[in-house]
C-alpha positions as CSV (number, residue, x, y, z in Angstrom):
1,M,-59.9,-224.4,266.5
2,A,-60.5,-225.7,263.0
3,S,-64.0,-226.5,261.9
4,G,-63.4,-230.2,261.7
5,S,-61.8,-230.4,265.1
6,R,-64.6,-228.2,266.6
7,T,-67.2,-230.6,265.2
8,Q,-65.2,-233.6,266.5
9,R,-65.0,-231.9,270.0
10,L,-68.8,-231.2,269.9
11,L,-69.5,-234.8,269.2
12,E,-67.2,-235.9,272.1
13,L,-69.0,-233.5,274.4
14,M,-72.4,-234.8,273.3
15,D,-71.3,-238.4,274.0
16,L,-70.1,-237.3,277.5
17,A,-73.4,-235.5,278.2
18,K,-75.3,-238.7,277.2
19,Q,-73.0,-240.8,279.5
20,K,-73.7,-238.5,282.4
21,Q,-77.4,-238.5,281.5
22,I,-77.4,-234.7,281.2
23,P,-80.8,-233.5,279.8
24,K,-80.5,-231.9,276.4
25,P,-77.0,-233.2,275.7
26,D,-76.7,-231.3,272.4
27,L,-77.4,-228.0,274.1
28,W,-75.1,-228.7,276.9
29,A,-72.3,-229.8,274.5
30,E,-72.7,-226.6,272.5
31,R,-72.4,-224.5,275.6
32,Q,-69.5,-226.5,276.9
33,E,-67.7,-226.3,273.5
34,E,-68.4,-222.5,273.4
35,K,-67.0,-222.2,277.0
36,E,-63.8,-224.0,276.0
37,Y,-63.5,-221.9,272.9
38,Q,-63.9,-218.7,274.9
39,E,-61.3,-219.9,277.4
40,Q,-58.9,-220.6,274.5
41,E,-59.5,-217.2,273.0
42,S,-59.0,-215.6,276.4
43,E,-55.7,-217.5,276.9
44,K,-54.6,-216.4,273.4
45,Q,-55.4,-212.7,274.3
46,R,-53.6,-213.1,277.6
47,Q,-50.5,-214.4,275.8
48,D,-50.7,-211.7,273.2
49,A,-51.0,-209.1,275.9
50,E,-48.0,-210.6,277.7
51,K,-46.0,-210.6,274.5
52,Q,-46.9,-207.0,273.9
53,R,-45.9,-206.0,277.5
54,Q,-42.6,-207.8,277.1
55,H,-42.0,-206.1,273.8
56,E,-42.8,-202.7,275.3
57,K,-40.5,-203.5,278.3
58,E,-37.7,-204.4,275.9
59,K,-38.3,-201.3,273.9
60,M,-38.2,-199.1,277.0
61,E,-35.0,-200.7,278.2
62,F,-33.5,-200.3,274.8
63,E,-34.5,-196.6,274.7
64,K,-33.2,-196.1,278.2
65,Q,-29.9,-197.7,277.4
66,N,-29.7,-195.7,274.1
67,K,-30.4,-192.4,276.1
68,E,-27.7,-193.3,278.7
69,N,-25.2,-194.0,275.9
70,K,-26.0,-190.6,274.3
71,E,-25.7,-188.9,277.7
72,S,-22.3,-190.6,278.3
73,I,-21.0,-189.1,275.1
74,P,-19.5,-185.8,276.2
75,T,-20.5,-182.5,274.7
76,Q,-18.1,-181.0,272.2
77,G,-16.7,-178.5,274.7
78,H,-15.7,-181.3,277.2
79,S,-14.9,-184.1,274.8
80,N,-11.2,-183.3,274.4
81,M,-10.5,-183.7,278.1
82,F,-12.8,-186.7,278.5
83,D,-11.3,-188.4,275.5
84,K,-7.7,-187.8,276.6
85,Y,-8.5,-189.1,280.1
86,R,-10.2,-192.2,278.7
87,L,-7.4,-192.8,276.2
88,M,-4.6,-192.3,278.6
89,N,-6.1,-195.0,280.9
90,K,-5.9,-197.5,278.0
91,I,-2.4,-196.7,276.7
92,S,0.8,-196.0,278.7
93,A,3.1,-193.1,277.8
94,F,5.7,-193.8,275.1
95,N,8.9,-195.0,276.6
96,E,11.8,-194.8,274.1
97,N,13.8,-197.5,276.0
98,I,11.0,-200.0,275.7
99,D,8.6,-199.0,272.9
100,N,9.2,-199.1,269.1
101,M,7.6,-195.9,267.6
102,D,6.0,-197.8,264.7
103,S,4.3,-200.3,267.0
104,Y,3.4,-197.6,269.5
105,L,1.7,-195.5,266.9
106,I,-0.2,-198.5,265.5
107,R,-1.4,-199.3,269.0
108,F,-2.3,-195.7,269.7
109,E,-4.4,-195.6,266.5
110,E,-6.2,-198.8,267.3
111,I,-7.0,-197.7,270.8
112,A,-8.0,-194.2,269.7
113,T,-10.3,-195.7,267.1
114,T,-11.9,-198.2,269.4
115,S,-12.3,-195.6,272.1
116,G,-14.2,-193.4,269.7
117,L,-11.7,-190.6,269.9
118,P,-12.4,-188.2,267.0
119,E,-9.4,-188.0,264.7
120,A,-9.2,-184.3,265.2
121,H,-8.2,-185.0,268.8
122,W,-5.5,-187.6,268.0
123,S,-2.6,-185.1,267.8
124,S,-3.3,-183.5,271.1
125,S,-3.8,-186.8,272.8
126,L,-0.6,-188.3,271.3
127,L,1.4,-185.3,272.4
128,T,0.4,-185.9,276.0
129,L,1.7,-189.4,275.8
130,L,5.1,-188.7,274.3
131,T,8.4,-188.5,276.3
132,G,12.1,-188.1,275.7
133,K,13.3,-187.7,272.1
134,A,9.8,-187.9,270.8
135,V,8.8,-184.7,272.6
136,N,12.0,-183.0,271.3
137,I,11.0,-184.0,267.7
138,C,7.5,-182.7,268.1
139,S,8.8,-179.4,269.6
140,Q,10.7,-178.9,266.3
141,V,7.5,-179.3,264.2
142,S,5.6,-176.1,263.5
143,I,2.5,-175.4,265.5
144,N,0.3,-175.8,262.4
145,E,1.8,-179.3,261.7
146,R,1.5,-180.3,265.4
147,S,-2.3,-179.9,265.1
148,T,-2.5,-182.7,262.5
149,Y,-1.9,-186.2,263.7
150,S,-0.6,-187.4,260.3
151,D,2.1,-184.6,260.4
152,I,3.2,-185.5,263.9
153,K,3.3,-189.2,262.9
154,E,5.3,-188.4,259.8
155,A,7.8,-186.2,261.7
156,L,8.3,-188.8,264.4
157,L,8.9,-191.7,262.0
158,R,11.1,-189.6,259.7
159,Q,13.3,-188.4,262.5
160,L,13.5,-191.7,264.3
161,Q,14.3,-193.4,261.0
162,K,17.2,-191.0,260.5
163,E,18.6,-191.8,263.9
164,I,18.5,-195.6,263.2
165,L,20.4,-195.1,259.9
Protein backbone atom coordinates (compact mmCIF):
# COMPACT_ATOMS: atom_id res chain seq x y z
CA MET A 1 0.00 0.00 0.00
CA ALA A 2 1.31 3.47 -0.78
CA SER A 3 2.16 5.75 2.14
CA GLY A 4 -0.71 8.15 1.37
CA SER A 5 -3.27 5.39 1.10
CA ARG A 6 -1.98 3.75 4.30
CA THR A 7 -2.35 7.06 6.11
CA GLN A 8 -5.85 7.45 4.65
CA ARG A 9 -6.77 3.91 5.74
CA LEU A 10 -5.39 4.55 9.24
CA LEU A 11 -7.57 7.67 9.55
CA GLU A 12 -10.63 5.69 8.40
CA LEU A 13 -9.92 3.00 10.99
CA MET A 14 -9.50 5.60 13.74
CA ASP A 15 -12.88 7.11 12.81
CA LEU A 16 -14.44 3.63 12.91
CA ALA A 17 -12.88 2.94 16.32
CA LYS A 18 -14.29 6.23 17.66
CA GLN A 19 -17.75 5.41 16.27
CA LYS A 20 -17.65 2.00 17.98
CA GLN A 21 -16.30 3.69 21.11
CA ILE A 22 -13.24 1.48 21.22
CA PRO A 23 -10.78 2.58 23.88
CA LYS A 24 -7.49 3.88 22.50
CA PRO A 25 -8.79 4.22 18.91
CA ASP A 26 -5.39 5.20 17.54
CA LEU A 27 -3.74 2.04 18.90
CA TRP A 28 -6.62 -0.14 17.69
CA ALA A 29 -6.51 1.50 14.24
CA GLU A 30 -2.76 0.91 13.97
CA ARG A 31 -3.16 -2.74 14.92
CA GLN A 32 -6.06 -3.15 12.52
CA GLU A 33 -4.13 -1.48 9.72
CA GLU A 34 -1.10 -3.68 10.44
CA LYS A 35 -3.33 -6.75 10.41
CA GLU A 36 -4.78 -5.77 7.01
CA TYR A 37 -1.31 -5.08 5.70
CA GLN A 38 -0.07 -8.50 6.88
CA GLU A 39 -3.10 -10.17 5.25
CA GLN A 40 -2.34 -8.41 1.98
CA GLU A 41 1.31 -9.43 2.16
CA SER A 42 0.32 -12.98 2.97
CA GLU A 43 -2.06 -13.03 -0.01
CA LYS A 44 0.70 -11.65 -2.26
CA GLN A 45 3.08 -14.36 -1.07
CA ARG A 46 0.42 -17.01 -1.61
CA GLN A 47 -0.18 -15.75 -5.16
CA ASP A 48 3.56 -15.62 -5.85
CA ALA A 49 3.96 -19.16 -4.54
CA GLU A 50 1.04 -20.29 -6.72
CA LYS A 51 2.62 -18.64 -9.76
CA GLN A 52 5.92 -20.34 -8.93
CA ARG A 53 4.20 -23.74 -8.57
CA GLN A 54 2.40 -23.22 -11.88
CA HIS A 55 5.67 -22.23 -13.54
CA GLU A 56 7.42 -25.31 -12.13
CA LYS A 57 4.52 -27.52 -13.26
CA GLU A 58 4.66 -26.10 -16.80
CA LYS A 59 8.44 -26.49 -16.82
CA MET A 60 8.17 -30.13 -15.73
CA GLU A 61 5.50 -30.83 -18.37
CA PHE A 62 7.67 -29.21 -21.02
CA GLU A 63 10.71 -31.24 -19.95
CA LYS A 64 8.64 -34.43 -19.88
CA GLN A 65 7.28 -33.76 -23.37
CA ASN A 66 10.75 -32.87 -24.62
CA LYS A 67 12.13 -36.11 -23.16
CA GLU A 68 9.28 -38.11 -24.75
CA ASN A 69 9.98 -36.47 -28.10
CA LYS A 70 13.67 -37.32 -27.84
CA GLU A 71 12.85 -40.91 -26.88
CA SER A 72 10.49 -41.25 -29.82
CA ILE A 73 13.32 -40.37 -32.20
CA PRO A 74 14.84 -43.71 -33.10
CA THR A 75 18.48 -44.49 -32.59
CA GLN A 76 20.67 -44.41 -35.67
CA GLY A 77 20.64 -48.21 -35.99
CA HIS A 78 16.85 -48.44 -36.13
CA SER A 79 16.07 -45.12 -37.77
CA ASN A 80 16.10 -46.40 -41.36
CA MET A 81 13.38 -49.01 -40.73
CA PHE A 82 11.34 -46.66 -38.57
CA ASP A 83 11.56 -43.81 -41.07
CA LYS A 84 10.62 -46.06 -43.99
CA TYR A 85 7.63 -47.39 -42.13
CA ARG A 86 6.49 -43.91 -41.11
CA LEU A 87 7.03 -42.54 -44.62
CA MET A 88 5.32 -45.44 -46.35
CA ASN A 89 2.23 -44.80 -44.22
CA LYS A 90 2.04 -41.26 -45.57
CA ILE A 91 2.69 -41.86 -49.26
CA SER A 92 1.41 -44.61 -51.49
CA ALA A 93 3.63 -46.55 -53.87
CA PHE A 94 4.26 -44.97 -57.26
CA ASN A 95 1.69 -46.10 -59.83
CA GLU A 96 2.80 -45.34 -63.39
CA ASN A 97 -0.81 -45.53 -64.62
CA ILE A 98 -1.96 -42.80 -62.24
CA ASP A 99 1.04 -40.81 -61.00
CA ASN A 100 3.22 -38.32 -62.81
CA MET A 101 6.87 -38.87 -61.79
CA ASP A 102 7.60 -35.13 -61.39
CA SER A 103 4.61 -34.66 -59.09
CA TYR A 104 5.29 -37.88 -57.23
CA LEU A 105 8.90 -36.91 -56.49
CA ILE A 106 7.84 -33.45 -55.30
CA ARG A 107 5.25 -35.04 -53.00
CA PHE A 108 7.83 -37.59 -51.81
CA GLU A 109 10.33 -34.83 -50.97
CA GLU A 110 7.72 -32.79 -49.10
CA ILE A 111 6.58 -35.77 -47.05
CA ALA A 112 10.15 -36.94 -46.42
CA THR A 113 11.08 -33.46 -45.22
CA THR A 114 8.06 -32.99 -42.96
CA SER A 115 8.47 -36.53 -41.60
CA GLY A 116 12.02 -35.70 -40.57
CA LEU A 117 13.48 -38.43 -42.74
CA PRO A 118 17.22 -37.76 -43.07
CA GLU A 119 18.18 -37.08 -46.68
CA ALA A 120 20.67 -39.93 -46.50
CA HIS A 121 17.69 -42.31 -46.26
CA TRP A 122 15.63 -40.81 -49.10
CA SER A 123 17.06 -43.06 -51.80
CA SER A 124 16.36 -46.32 -49.97
CA SER A 125 12.90 -45.11 -48.95
CA LEU A 126 12.04 -44.07 -52.50
CA LEU A 127 13.24 -47.38 -53.94
CA THR A 128 10.74 -49.25 -51.73
CA LEU A 129 7.90 -47.14 -53.15
CA LEU A 130 8.66 -47.53 -56.87
CA THR A 131 6.92 -50.01 -59.17
CA GLY A 132 6.85 -50.92 -62.86
CA LYS A 133 9.11 -49.01 -65.26
CA ALA A 134 10.51 -46.91 -62.43
CA VAL A 135 11.95 -50.03 -60.79
CA ASN A 136 13.46 -51.11 -64.12
CA ILE A 137 15.06 -47.69 -64.56
CA CYS A 138 16.57 -47.83 -61.06
CA SER A 139 17.90 -51.34 -61.62
CA GLN A 140 19.91 -49.97 -64.56
CA VAL A 141 21.53 -47.32 -62.35
CA SER A 142 24.82 -48.33 -60.73
CA ILE A 143 24.76 -49.33 -57.09
CA ASN A 144 26.79 -46.25 -56.14
CA GLU A 145 24.32 -43.96 -57.88
CA ARG A 146 21.36 -45.78 -56.29
CA SER A 147 22.60 -44.73 -52.87
CA THR A 148 22.12 -41.05 -53.71
CA TYR A 149 18.59 -39.70 -53.97
CA SER A 150 19.56 -36.97 -56.44
CA ASP A 151 21.10 -39.58 -58.79
CA ILE A 152 17.97 -41.75 -58.65
CA LYS A 153 15.75 -38.74 -59.23
CA GLU A 154 17.86 -37.59 -62.17
CA ALA A 155 17.86 -41.08 -63.74
CA LEU A 156 14.09 -41.45 -63.34
CA LEU A 157 13.29 -38.04 -64.80
CA ARG A 158 15.82 -38.41 -67.63
CA GLN A 159 14.57 -41.86 -68.69
CA LEU A 160 10.88 -41.01 -68.37
CA GLN A 161 11.48 -37.80 -70.32
CA LYS A 162 13.03 -39.86 -73.15
CA GLU A 163 9.96 -42.11 -73.22
CA ILE A 164 7.63 -39.12 -73.52
CA LEU A 165 9.61 -37.68 -76.45
